[in-house]
PyMOL Python script that loads the backbone (N, CA, C, O; Angstrom):
from pymol import cmd

cmd.read_pdbstr("""\
ATOM      1  N   GLY A   1       0.757  -1.120   0.020  1.00  0.00           N
ATOM      2  CA  GLY A   1       0.031   0.086   0.015  1.00  0.00           C
ATOM      3  C   GLY A   1       0.857   1.210  -0.029  1.00  0.00           C
ATOM      4  O   GLY A   1       0.478   2.162   0.653  1.00  0.00           O
ATOM      5  N   GLU A   2       1.908   1.336  -0.671  1.00  0.00           N
ATOM      6  CA  GLU A   2       2.587   2.545  -0.912  1.00  0.00           C
ATOM      7  C   GLU A   2       2.253   3.480  -1.975  1.00  0.00           C
ATOM      8  O   GLU A   2       2.200   3.121  -3.151  1.00  0.00           O
ATOM      9  N   ARG A   3       2.004   4.793  -1.552  1.00  0.00           N
ATOM     10  CA  ARG A   3       1.596   5.650  -2.467  1.00  0.00           C
ATOM     11  C   ARG A   3       2.695   6.268  -3.482  1.00  0.00           C
ATOM     12  O   ARG A   3       3.780   6.637  -3.031  1.00  0.00           O
ATOM     13  N   ILE A   4       2.417   6.367  -4.767  1.00  0.00           N
ATOM     14  CA  ILE A   4       3.258   6.822  -5.701  1.00  0.00           C
ATOM     15  C   ILE A   4       2.725   7.859  -6.530  1.00  0.00           C
ATOM     16  O   ILE A   4       1.542   7.756  -6.855  1.00  0.00           O
ATOM     17  N   GLY A   5       3.397   8.851  -6.934  1.00  0.00           N
ATOM     18  CA  GLY A   5       3.061   9.960  -7.881  1.00  0.00           C
ATOM     19  C   GLY A   5       3.146   9.644  -9.190  1.00  0.00           C
ATOM     20  O   GLY A   5       4.235   9.364  -9.690  1.00  0.00           O
ATOM     21  N   LEU A   6       1.916   9.652  -9.955  1.00  0.00           N
ATOM     22  CA  LEU A   6       1.786   9.573 -11.342  1.00  0.00           C
ATOM     23  C   LEU A   6       1.308  10.775 -11.944  1.00  0.00           C
ATOM     24  O   LEU A   6       0.489  11.527 -11.417  1.00  0.00           O
ATOM     25  N   ARG A   7       1.914  10.962 -13.220  1.00  0.00           N
ATOM     26  CA  ARG A   7       1.396  12.030 -14.029  1.00  0.00           C
ATOM     27  C   ARG A   7      -0.055  11.518 -14.613  1.00  0.00           C
ATOM     28  O   ARG A   7      -0.435  10.347 -14.603  1.00  0.00           O
ATOM     29  N   PHE A   8      -0.740  12.583 -15.095  1.00  0.00           N
ATOM     30  CA  PHE A   8      -2.060  12.134 -15.586  1.00  0.00           C
ATOM     31  C   PHE A   8      -2.183  11.118 -16.685  1.00  0.00           C
ATOM     32  O   PHE A   8      -3.062  10.258 -16.712  1.00  0.00           O
ATOM     33  N   LYS A   9      -1.171  11.286 -17.659  1.00  0.00           N
ATOM     34  CA  LYS A   9      -1.107  10.292 -18.787  1.00  0.00           C
ATOM     35  C   LYS A   9      -0.566   9.010 -18.231  1.00  0.00           C
ATOM     36  O   LYS A   9      -0.904   7.974 -18.803  1.00  0.00           O
ATOM     37  N   GLU A  10       0.167   8.946 -17.274  1.00  0.00           N
ATOM     38  CA  GLU A  10       0.751   7.715 -16.760  1.00  0.00           C
ATOM     39  C   GLU A  10      -0.283   7.043 -16.171  1.00  0.00           C
ATOM     40  O   GLU A  10      -0.410   5.843 -16.413  1.00  0.00           O
ATOM     41  N   TYR A  11      -1.140   7.672 -15.350  1.00  0.00           N
ATOM     42  CA  TYR A  11      -2.391   7.091 -14.834  1.00  0.00           C
ATOM     43  C   TYR A  11      -3.385   6.630 -15.717  1.00  0.00           C
ATOM     44  O   TYR A  11      -3.975   5.567 -15.528  1.00  0.00           O
ATOM     45  N   GLU A  12      -3.613   7.420 -16.729  1.00  0.00           N
ATOM     46  CA  GLU A  12      -4.545   6.897 -17.810  1.00  0.00           C
ATOM     47  C   GLU A  12      -4.112   5.657 -18.440  1.00  0.00           C
ATOM     48  O   GLU A  12      -4.907   4.762 -18.729  1.00  0.00           O
ATOM     49  N   LEU A  13      -2.766   5.593 -18.669  1.00  0.00           N
ATOM     50  CA  LEU A  13      -2.227   4.344 -19.198  1.00  0.00           C
ATOM     51  C   LEU A  13      -2.349   3.198 -18.460  1.00  0.00           C
ATOM     52  O   LEU A  13      -2.761   2.135 -18.924  1.00  0.00           O
ATOM     53  N   LEU A  14      -1.953   3.402 -17.149  1.00  0.00           N
ATOM     54  CA  LEU A  14      -2.006   2.238 -16.305  1.00  0.00           C
ATOM     55  C   LEU A  14      -3.628   1.817 -16.005  1.00  0.00           C
ATOM     56  O   LEU A  14      -3.971   0.646 -15.845  1.00  0.00           O
ATOM     57  N   ARG A  15      -4.455   2.830 -15.960  1.00  0.00           N
ATOM     58  CA  ARG A  15      -5.867   2.401 -15.687  1.00  0.00           C
ATOM     59  C   ARG A  15      -6.352   1.628 -16.907  1.00  0.00           C
ATOM     60  O   ARG A  15      -6.959   0.574 -16.718  1.00  0.00           O
ATOM     61  N   LEU A  16      -6.135   2.061 -18.122  1.00  0.00           N
ATOM     62  CA  LEU A  16      -6.518   1.332 -19.379  1.00  0.00           C
ATOM     63  C   LEU A  16      -5.962   0.001 -19.407  1.00  0.00           C
ATOM     64  O   LEU A  16      -6.713  -0.948 -19.631  1.00  0.00           O
ATOM     65  N   LEU A  17      -4.709  -0.179 -19.200  1.00  0.00           N
ATOM     66  CA  LEU A  17      -4.005  -1.461 -19.225  1.00  0.00           C
ATOM     67  C   LEU A  17      -4.601  -2.451 -18.177  1.00  0.00           C
ATOM     68  O   LEU A  17      -5.009  -3.565 -18.506  1.00  0.00           O
ATOM     69  N   ALA A  18      -4.631  -1.980 -16.889  1.00  0.00           N
ATOM     70  CA  ALA A  18      -5.011  -2.710 -15.783  1.00  0.00           C
ATOM     71  C   ALA A  18      -6.592  -3.101 -15.771  1.00  0.00           C
ATOM     72  O   ALA A  18      -7.030  -4.077 -15.162  1.00  0.00           O
ATOM     73  N   GLU A  19      -7.313  -2.276 -16.463  1.00  0.00           N
ATOM     74  CA  GLU A  19      -8.775  -2.624 -16.649  1.00  0.00           C
ATOM     75  C   GLU A  19      -8.925  -3.710 -17.675  1.00  0.00           C
ATOM     76  O   GLU A  19      -9.971  -4.357 -17.686  1.00  0.00           O
ATOM     77  N   ASN A  20      -7.968  -3.965 -18.539  1.00  0.00           N
ATOM     78  CA  ASN A  20      -7.961  -4.890 -19.601  1.00  0.00           C
ATOM     79  C   ASN A  20      -6.881  -5.976 -19.573  1.00  0.00           C
ATOM     80  O   ASN A  20      -6.183  -6.180 -20.566  1.00  0.00           O
ATOM     81  N   PRO A  21      -6.739  -6.688 -18.414  1.00  0.00           N
ATOM     82  CA  PRO A  21      -5.442  -7.504 -18.207  1.00  0.00           C
ATOM     83  C   PRO A  21      -5.488  -8.629 -19.351  1.00  0.00           C
ATOM     84  O   PRO A  21      -6.500  -9.280 -19.611  1.00  0.00           O
ATOM     85  N   GLY A  22      -4.232  -8.767 -20.006  1.00  0.00           N
ATOM     86  CA  GLY A  22      -4.016  -9.778 -21.028  1.00  0.00           C
ATOM     87  C   GLY A  22      -4.296  -9.361 -22.449  1.00  0.00           C
ATOM     88  O   GLY A  22      -3.881 -10.012 -23.408  1.00  0.00           O
ATOM     89  N   ARG A  23      -5.036  -8.219 -22.567  1.00  0.00           N
ATOM     90  CA  ARG A  23      -5.300  -7.700 -23.740  1.00  0.00           C
ATOM     91  C   ARG A  23      -4.151  -6.861 -24.328  1.00  0.00           C
ATOM     92  O   ARG A  23      -3.673  -5.928 -23.683  1.00  0.00           O
ATOM     93  N   VAL A  24      -3.738  -7.172 -25.475  1.00  0.00           N
ATOM     94  CA  VAL A  24      -2.568  -6.568 -26.103  1.00  0.00           C
ATOM     95  C   VAL A  24      -3.107  -5.164 -26.851  1.00  0.00           C
ATOM     96  O   VAL A  24      -3.954  -5.202 -27.744  1.00  0.00           O
ATOM     97  N   PHE A  25      -2.572  -4.069 -26.422  1.00  0.00           N
ATOM     98  CA  PHE A  25      -2.812  -2.711 -27.004  1.00  0.00           C
ATOM     99  C   PHE A  25      -1.758  -2.354 -28.014  1.00  0.00           C
ATOM    100  O   PHE A  25      -0.585  -2.366 -27.641  1.00  0.00           O
ATOM    101  N   THR A  26      -2.036  -2.057 -29.181  1.00  0.00           N
ATOM    102  CA  THR A  26      -0.965  -1.399 -30.098  1.00  0.00           C
ATOM    103  C   THR A  26      -0.706  -0.074 -29.606  1.00  0.00           C
ATOM    104  O   THR A  26      -1.471   0.563 -28.882  1.00  0.00           O
ATOM    105  N   ARG A  27       0.520   0.346 -30.078  1.00  0.00           N
ATOM    106  CA  ARG A  27       0.663   1.889 -29.676  1.00  0.00           C
ATOM    107  C   ARG A  27      -0.131   2.809 -30.203  1.00  0.00           C
ATOM    108  O   ARG A  27      -0.340   3.842 -29.567  1.00  0.00           O
ATOM    109  N   ASP A  28      -0.697   2.605 -31.420  1.00  0.00           N
ATOM    110  CA  ASP A  28      -1.643   3.457 -32.059  1.00  0.00           C
ATOM    111  C   ASP A  28      -2.953   3.410 -31.236  1.00  0.00           C
ATOM    112  O   ASP A  28      -3.591   4.443 -31.034  1.00  0.00           O
ATOM    113  N   ALA A  29      -3.361   2.177 -30.749  1.00  0.00           N
ATOM    114  CA  ALA A  29      -4.699   2.258 -30.080  1.00  0.00           C
ATOM    115  C   ALA A  29      -4.482   2.925 -28.611  1.00  0.00           C
ATOM    116  O   ALA A  29      -5.450   3.437 -28.049  1.00  0.00           O
ATOM    117  N   LEU A  30      -3.292   2.913 -28.042  1.00  0.00           N
ATOM    118  CA  LEU A  30      -3.061   3.565 -26.744  1.00  0.00           C
ATOM    119  C   LEU A  30      -3.026   5.028 -27.071  1.00  0.00           C
ATOM    120  O   LEU A  30      -3.592   5.804 -26.301  1.00  0.00           O
ATOM    121  N   LEU A  31      -2.445   5.456 -28.085  1.00  0.00           N
ATOM    122  CA  LEU A  31      -2.471   7.018 -28.451  1.00  0.00           C
ATOM    123  C   LEU A  31      -3.909   7.429 -28.609  1.00  0.00           C
ATOM    124  O   LEU A  31      -4.332   8.439 -28.047  1.00  0.00           O
ATOM    125  N   ASN A  32      -4.657   6.679 -29.352  1.00  0.00           N
ATOM    126  CA  ASN A  32      -6.060   7.048 -29.587  1.00  0.00           C
ATOM    127  C   ASN A  32      -6.819   7.064 -28.295  1.00  0.00           C
ATOM    128  O   ASN A  32      -7.571   8.008 -28.056  1.00  0.00           O
ATOM    129  N   GLN A  33      -6.676   6.115 -27.479  1.00  0.00           N
ATOM    130  CA  GLN A  33      -7.464   6.021 -26.232  1.00  0.00           C
ATOM    131  C   GLN A  33      -7.074   6.840 -25.152  1.00  0.00           C
ATOM    132  O   GLN A  33      -7.936   7.259 -24.380  1.00  0.00           O
ATOM    133  N   VAL A  34      -5.767   7.148 -24.986  1.00  0.00           N
ATOM    134  CA  VAL A  34      -5.273   7.924 -23.843  1.00  0.00           C
ATOM    135  C   VAL A  34      -4.985   9.345 -24.309  1.00  0.00           C
ATOM    136  O   VAL A  34      -5.227  10.277 -23.542  1.00  0.00           O
ATOM    137  N   TRP A  35      -4.498   9.558 -25.482  1.00  0.00           N
ATOM    138  CA  TRP A  35      -4.224  11.046 -25.925  1.00  0.00           C
ATOM    139  C   TRP A  35      -5.275  11.563 -26.744  1.00  0.00           C
ATOM    140  O   TRP A  35      -5.426  12.781 -26.839  1.00  0.00           O
ATOM    141  N   GLY A  36      -6.103  10.664 -27.416  1.00  0.00           N
ATOM    142  CA  GLY A  36      -7.246  11.209 -28.122  1.00  0.00           C
ATOM    143  C   GLY A  36      -6.855  11.311 -29.646  1.00  0.00           C
ATOM    144  O   GLY A  36      -5.669  11.348 -29.975  1.00  0.00           O
ATOM    145  N   TYR A  37      -7.883  11.356 -30.575  1.00  0.00           N
ATOM    146  CA  TYR A  37      -7.769  11.240 -31.873  1.00  0.00           C
ATOM    147  C   TYR A  37      -6.921  12.646 -32.553  1.00  0.00           C
ATOM    148  O   TYR A  37      -6.314  12.640 -33.624  1.00  0.00           O
ATOM    149  N   GLU A  38      -7.046  13.622 -31.773  1.00  0.00           N
ATOM    150  CA  GLU A  38      -6.387  14.932 -32.225  1.00  0.00           C
ATOM    151  C   GLU A  38      -4.884  14.887 -31.970  1.00  0.00           C
ATOM    152  O   GLU A  38      -4.218  15.803 -32.454  1.00  0.00           O
ATOM    153  N   TYR A  39      -4.267  13.937 -31.271  1.00  0.00           N
ATOM    154  CA  TYR A  39      -2.927  13.964 -30.911  1.00  0.00           C
ATOM    155  C   TYR A  39      -2.116  13.633 -32.162  1.00  0.00           C
ATOM    156  O   TYR A  39      -2.415  12.650 -32.841  1.00  0.00           O
ATOM    157  N   PHE A  40      -1.153  14.387 -32.465  1.00  0.00           N
ATOM    158  CA  PHE A  40      -0.329  14.225 -33.716  1.00  0.00           C
ATOM    159  C   PHE A  40       1.081  13.689 -33.380  1.00  0.00           C
ATOM    160  O   PHE A  40       1.888  13.517 -34.294  1.00  0.00           O
ATOM    161  N   GLY A  41       1.376  13.440 -32.199  1.00  0.00           N
ATOM    162  CA  GLY A  41       2.773  13.092 -31.902  1.00  0.00           C
ATOM    163  C   GLY A  41       2.941  11.528 -32.422  1.00  0.00           C
ATOM    164  O   GLY A  41       1.973  10.908 -32.864  1.00  0.00           O
ATOM    165  N   GLY A  42       4.199  10.982 -32.330  1.00  0.00           N
ATOM    166  CA  GLY A  42       4.522   9.813 -32.778  1.00  0.00           C
ATOM    167  C   GLY A  42       4.287   8.671 -31.554  1.00  0.00           C
ATOM    168  O   GLY A  42       4.072   8.892 -30.362  1.00  0.00           O
ATOM    169  N   THR A  43       4.394   7.458 -32.211  1.00  0.00           N
ATOM    170  CA  THR A  43       4.133   6.350 -31.066  1.00  0.00           C
ATOM    171  C   THR A  43       5.312   6.247 -30.046  1.00  0.00           C
ATOM    172  O   THR A  43       5.205   5.512 -29.063  1.00  0.00           O
ATOM    173  N   ARG A  44       6.374   6.945 -30.268  1.00  0.00           N
ATOM    174  CA  ARG A  44       7.345   6.988 -29.218  1.00  0.00           C
ATOM    175  C   ARG A  44       6.930   7.577 -28.024  1.00  0.00           C
ATOM    176  O   ARG A  44       7.468   7.296 -26.953  1.00  0.00           O
ATOM    177  N   THR A  45       5.948   8.430 -28.136  1.00  0.00           N
ATOM    178  CA  THR A  45       5.396   9.069 -26.893  1.00  0.00           C
ATOM    179  C   THR A  45       4.827   7.925 -25.955  1.00  0.00           C
ATOM    180  O   THR A  45       5.022   7.995 -24.742  1.00  0.00           O
ATOM    181  N   VAL A  46       4.160   6.926 -26.488  1.00  0.00           N
ATOM    182  CA  VAL A  46       3.723   5.848 -25.755  1.00  0.00           C
ATOM    183  C   VAL A  46       4.931   5.129 -24.939  1.00  0.00           C
ATOM    184  O   VAL A  46       4.922   4.905 -23.728  1.00  0.00           O
ATOM    185  N   ASP A  47       5.960   4.817 -25.842  1.00  0.00           N
ATOM    186  CA  ASP A  47       7.096   3.993 -25.188  1.00  0.00           C
ATOM    187  C   ASP A  47       7.713   4.856 -24.047  1.00  0.00           C
ATOM    188  O   ASP A  47       8.100   4.311 -23.014  1.00  0.00           O
ATOM    189  N   VAL A  48       7.803   6.156 -24.227  1.00  0.00           N
ATOM    190  CA  VAL A  48       8.426   7.010 -23.096  1.00  0.00           C
ATOM    191  C   VAL A  48       7.559   6.965 -21.848  1.00  0.00           C
ATOM    192  O   VAL A  48       8.028   6.791 -20.723  1.00  0.00           O
ATOM    193  N   HIS A  49       6.268   7.132 -22.112  1.00  0.00           N
ATOM    194  CA  HIS A  49       5.385   7.075 -20.938  1.00  0.00           C
ATOM    195  C   HIS A  49       5.349   5.723 -20.215  1.00  0.00           C
ATOM    196  O   HIS A  49       5.338   5.649 -18.986  1.00  0.00           O
ATOM    197  N   ILE A  50       5.331   4.694 -20.999  1.00  0.00           N
ATOM    198  CA  ILE A  50       5.437   3.259 -20.456  1.00  0.00           C
ATOM    199  C   ILE A  50       6.782   3.177 -19.625  1.00  0.00           C
ATOM    200  O   ILE A  50       6.780   2.734 -18.476  1.00  0.00           O
ATOM    201  N   ARG A  51       7.860   3.595 -20.217  1.00  0.00           N
ATOM    202  CA  ARG A  51       9.128   3.440 -19.398  1.00  0.00           C
ATOM    203  C   ARG A  51       9.029   4.206 -18.103  1.00  0.00           C
ATOM    204  O   ARG A  51       9.389   3.682 -17.048  1.00  0.00           O
ATOM    205  N   ARG A  52       8.540   5.455 -18.156  1.00  0.00           N
ATOM    206  CA  ARG A  52       8.269   6.245 -16.885  1.00  0.00           C
ATOM    207  C   ARG A  52       7.473   5.467 -15.888  1.00  0.00           C
ATOM    208  O   ARG A  52       7.821   5.320 -14.717  1.00  0.00           O
ATOM    209  N   LEU A  53       6.371   4.970 -16.423  1.00  0.00           N
ATOM    210  CA  LEU A  53       5.426   4.274 -15.625  1.00  0.00           C
ATOM    211  C   LEU A  53       6.042   3.056 -15.053  1.00  0.00           C
ATOM    212  O   LEU A  53       5.832   2.816 -13.864  1.00  0.00           O
ATOM    213  N   ARG A  54       6.758   2.281 -15.737  1.00  0.00           N
ATOM    214  CA  ARG A  54       7.428   1.054 -15.111  1.00  0.00           C
ATOM    215  C   ARG A  54       8.440   1.494 -14.096  1.00  0.00           C
ATOM    216  O   ARG A  54       8.626   0.793 -13.101  1.00  0.00           O
ATOM    217  N   SER A  55       9.100   2.596 -14.277  1.00  0.00           N
ATOM    218  CA  SER A  55      10.100   2.903 -13.218  1.00  0.00           C
ATOM    219  C   SER A  55       9.361   3.329 -11.938  1.00  0.00           C
ATOM    220  O   SER A  55       9.978   3.373 -10.874  1.00  0.00           O
ATOM    221  N   LYS A  56       8.182   3.613 -12.005  1.00  0.00           N
ATOM    222  CA  LYS A  56       7.479   3.999 -10.705  1.00  0.00           C
ATOM    223  C   LYS A  56       6.667   2.873 -10.041  1.00  0.00           C
ATOM    224  O   LYS A  56       6.351   2.903  -8.852  1.00  0.00           O
ATOM    225  N   ILE A  57       6.329   1.810 -10.945  1.00  0.00           N
ATOM    226  CA  ILE A  57       5.421   0.780 -10.409  1.00  0.00           C
ATOM    227  C   ILE A  57       6.111  -0.565 -10.321  1.00  0.00           C
ATOM    228  O   ILE A  57       5.649  -1.465  -9.619  1.00  0.00           O
ATOM    229  N   GLU A  58       7.182  -0.698 -11.010  1.00  0.00           N
ATOM    230  CA  GLU A  58       7.883  -2.103 -11.040  1.00  0.00           C
ATOM    231  C   GLU A  58       9.314  -2.140 -10.365  1.00  0.00           C
ATOM    232  O   GLU A  58      10.054  -1.165 -10.239  1.00  0.00           O
ATOM    233  N   ASP A  59       9.564  -3.380  -9.971  1.00  0.00           N
ATOM    234  CA  ASP A  59      11.101  -3.498  -9.504  1.00  0.00           C
ATOM    235  C   ASP A  59      11.576  -4.793 -10.070  1.00  0.00           C
ATOM    236  O   ASP A  59      10.961  -5.328 -10.993  1.00  0.00           O
ATOM    237  N   SER A  60      12.628  -5.303  -9.558  1.00  0.00           N
ATOM    238  CA  SER A  60      13.072  -6.588 -10.067  1.00  0.00           C
ATOM    239  C   SER A  60      12.216  -7.853  -9.808  1.00  0.00           C
ATOM    240  O   SER A  60      12.276  -8.883 -10.480  1.00  0.00           O
ATOM    241  N   ASP A  61      11.378  -7.627  -8.697  1.00  0.00           N
ATOM    242  CA  ASP A  61      10.560  -8.678  -8.302  1.00  0.00           C
ATOM    243  C   ASP A  61       9.036  -8.625  -8.916  1.00  0.00           C
ATOM    244  O   ASP A  61       8.275  -9.591  -8.856  1.00  0.00           O
ATOM    245  N   HIS A  62       8.718  -7.448  -9.474  1.00  0.00           N
ATOM    246  CA  HIS A  62       7.354  -7.306  -9.969  1.00  0.00           C
ATOM    247  C   HIS A  62       7.384  -6.481 -11.329  1.00  0.00           C
ATOM    248  O   HIS A  62       7.795  -5.330 -11.468  1.00  0.00           O
ATOM    249  N   SER A  63       6.863  -7.315 -12.291  1.00  0.00           N
ATOM    250  CA  SER A  63       6.755  -6.834 -13.624  1.00  0.00           C
ATOM    251  C   SER A  63       5.282  -6.834 -14.041  1.00  0.00           C
ATOM    252  O   SER A  63       4.707  -7.922 -14.083  1.00  0.00           O
ATOM    253  N   TYR A  64       4.607  -5.699 -14.357  1.00  0.00           N
ATOM    254  CA  TYR A  64       3.265  -5.578 -14.571  1.00  0.00           C
ATOM    255  C   TYR A  64       2.903  -5.396 -16.010  1.00  0.00           C
ATOM    256  O   TYR A  64       1.894  -5.912 -16.492  1.00  0.00           O
ATOM    257  N   ILE A  65       3.700  -4.692 -16.660  1.00  0.00           N
ATOM    258  CA  ILE A  65       3.490  -4.219 -18.182  1.00  0.00           C
ATOM    259  C   ILE A  65       4.455  -4.985 -18.980  1.00  0.00           C
ATOM    260  O   ILE A  65       5.666  -4.845 -18.811  1.00  0.00           O
ATOM    261  N   GLU A  66       3.930  -5.833 -19.888  1.00  0.00           N
ATOM    262  CA  GLU A  66       4.741  -6.612 -20.826  1.00  0.00           C
ATOM    263  C   GLU A  66       4.779  -5.976 -22.141  1.00  0.00           C
ATOM    264  O   GLU A  66       3.741  -5.552 -22.649  1.00  0.00           O
ATOM    265  N   THR A  67       5.899  -5.886 -22.716  1.00  0.00           N
ATOM    266  CA  THR A  67       6.119  -5.516 -24.048  1.00  0.00           C
ATOM    267  C   THR A  67       5.818  -6.603 -25.126  1.00  0.00           C
ATOM    268  O   THR A  67       6.428  -7.672 -25.092  1.00  0.00           O
ATOM    269  N   ILE A  68       4.996  -6.371 -25.967  1.00  0.00           N
ATOM    270  CA  ILE A  68       4.797  -7.298 -27.034  1.00  0.00           C
ATOM    271  C   ILE A  68       5.434  -6.860 -28.245  1.00  0.00           C
ATOM    272  O   ILE A  68       4.837  -6.039 -28.941  1.00  0.00           O
ATOM    273  N   TRP A  69       6.697  -7.342 -28.640  1.00  0.00           N
ATOM    274  CA  TRP A  69       7.543  -6.808 -29.576  1.00  0.00           C
ATOM    275  C   TRP A  69       6.864  -6.569 -30.939  1.00  0.00           C
ATOM    276  O   TRP A  69       6.126  -7.440 -31.402  1.00  0.00           O
ATOM    277  N   ASN A  70       7.074  -5.507 -31.543  1.00  0.00           N
ATOM    278  CA  ASN A  70       6.493  -4.968 -32.692  1.00  0.00           C
ATOM    279  C   ASN A  70       5.140  -4.944 -32.807  1.00  0.00           C
ATOM    280  O   ASN A  70       4.599  -5.006 -33.912  1.00  0.00           O
ATOM    281  N   VAL A  71       4.415  -4.844 -31.594  1.00  0.00           N
ATOM    282  CA  VAL A  71       2.951  -4.722 -31.506  1.00  0.00           C
ATOM    283  C   VAL A  71       2.596  -3.544 -30.536  1.00  0.00           C
ATOM    284  O   VAL A  71       2.135  -2.485 -30.961  1.00  0.00           O
ATOM    285  N   GLY A  72       2.836  -3.787 -29.194  1.00  0.00           N
ATOM    286  CA  GLY A  72       2.591  -2.929 -28.280  1.00  0.00           C
ATOM    287  C   GLY A  72       2.791  -3.391 -26.826  1.00  0.00           C
ATOM    288  O   GLY A  72       3.876  -3.820 -26.434  1.00  0.00           O
ATOM    289  N   TYR A  73       1.696  -3.285 -26.037  1.00  0.00           N
ATOM    290  CA  TYR A  73       1.840  -3.512 -24.485  1.00  0.00           C
ATOM    291  C   TYR A  73       0.590  -4.314 -24.056  1.00  0.00           C
ATOM    292  O   TYR A  73      -0.485  -4.283 -24.654  1.00  0.00           O
ATOM    293  N   ARG A  74       0.873  -5.063 -22.903  1.00  0.00           N
ATOM    294  CA  ARG A  74      -0.257  -5.520 -22.141  1.00  0.00           C
ATOM    295  C   ARG A  74      -0.078  -5.547 -20.711  1.00  0.00           C
ATOM    296  O   ARG A  74       1.062  -5.467 -20.253  1.00  0.00           O
ATOM    297  N   PHE A  75      -1.122  -5.654 -19.928  1.00  0.00           N
ATOM    298  CA  PHE A  75      -0.884  -5.725 -18.504  1.00  0.00           C
ATOM    299  C   PHE A  75      -0.986  -7.239 -18.178  1.00  0.00           C
ATOM    300  O   PHE A  75      -1.895  -7.931 -18.637  1.00  0.00           O
ATOM    301  N   ASN A  76      -0.054  -7.703 -17.398  1.00  0.00           N
ATOM    302  CA  ASN A  76       0.004  -9.064 -16.889  1.00  0.00           C
ATOM    303  C   ASN A  76      -1.058  -9.439 -15.998  1.00  0.00           C
ATOM    304  O   ASN A  76      -1.346  -8.719 -15.042  1.00  0.00           O
ATOM    305  N   GLU A  77      -1.671 -10.528 -16.246  1.00  0.00           N
ATOM    306  CA  GLU A  77      -2.783 -11.084 -15.463  1.00  0.00           C
ATOM    307  C   GLU A  77      -2.368 -11.456 -13.968  1.00  0.00           C
ATOM    308  O   GLU A  77      -3.197 -11.372 -13.061  1.00  0.00           O
ATOM    309  N   THR A  78      -1.181 -11.831 -13.764  1.00  0.00           N
ATOM    310  CA  THR A  78      -0.660 -12.283 -12.542  1.00  0.00           C
ATOM    311  C   THR A  78      -0.158 -11.070 -11.663  1.00  0.00           C
ATOM    312  O   THR A  78       0.332 -11.273 -10.552  1.00  0.00           O
TER     313      THR A  78
END
""", "prot")
cmd.dss("prot")
cmd.show_as("cartoon", "prot")
cmd.util.cbc("prot")
cmd.orient("prot")
């Protein structure tokens, strides 16, 4: 039960992934659902936010967000 500080987009990413455990989201899908259709940035934006989110919620014993190479990300069900 330790509190961590998340930025708004980090929280939105975590919420979307955690509400859909096991579902693979492409980077484009995450951009559309978290940033909205009007966002014109590249998919690297997702990668950067995932990296920051992982640094806040994961450690060597706990990995929650899985990278699906050449596709996107999913939240581990365990």
